[in-house]
N, C-alpha and C positions, 0 to 999 in steps of 0.2 A: 639270563637274569642279570640284573644290575649288580647287586651286592651279594656275592656268594658267601655263605658262612665259612668261617675258618675253624672254629672249635668243633669237636666231635659232637657235643650235645646240641649245638646249633644246627649241624647237618642233619641230625636225627629229627629235630623239631621241624625242620623244613620238609623232610620226607613225610612225617606224620601229618603236617598241615596240608600237604598236597593230596595225600590219601583221603583225609577227611573232606577236603574241598570237592574231590571227585564224587564221594559218596553223597554229600549234601546236594550237589548239583543234580545228581540222578533223581533224588527224591523231588527236588524242586521242579525239574522239567516234567516229570511224570504228573505231578499235581497240576501244573500249568496247562499241560496238554489236555488232561481230562476236564478241567474247568472250562477250557476253551470249547471243547466238544459239546458240553452241556449248554453253554451259552449260545452256540450256533444252532443247536437243535431247538432250543426254546425260541430263538428268533425266527426259525423256519416253521414254528407252530407244531413241531413233532414232540409233543409233551410226553407221550408214552415212552419213546426212545430215550428221552432225557431222564425220565424217572428210572428207567432200567440201568442207566449209567451211575446213578447216585450211590449205590452200594460200593462200586469200585472207587469212586471219589472219596467216600468216607474211609474206606480201607487204606487208601494211599495217604490221606491226612493223618490217620491214626498211626500208621507206620512211621511217618515223618516225625510225628510228635514223640513217639517212643525212641527214635534214633537221635532226638535232640535237635532236629533241623528246624522245627516249628515249636513255638510254645503252645501249651494246652489251650489257652484262651484264644489264640490266633486261629488254631485249627477249628475250634468251636464256632468262632465268628464266621469263618469261611463256610462251614457246613450250614449254618443258619442262613446266611445270605443266599446260598445256592438253593436251599429249600424254599426260601421266600420268593426267589426269582421264578422257580418252576410253578409254585402255587399261584402267584400273581398272574403269570401268563396263562395258566389254566383257567383262572376266573375270567380273564378277558376274552377267552375263546368261547365261553358258554353264552 
């Protein structure tokens, strides 16, 4: 690290921020991975499998919102767009 903290409080703040960063990235990557899976499945026209993944995505988004990683409306927007993606691809297949 470039500028290491000198004061005790600054050292503690650095430890806390690193711990929070690790937790936030865990949520972020889990959401990103699940959304990617759903997108790939819809592109491959596997709509039923994508629909079965939706509850997992919703759960991950809700947990990230509860942990403060995402804001409520951002999570809601992602849920909405995923559902819209699946329903639109479902309509195109019929």
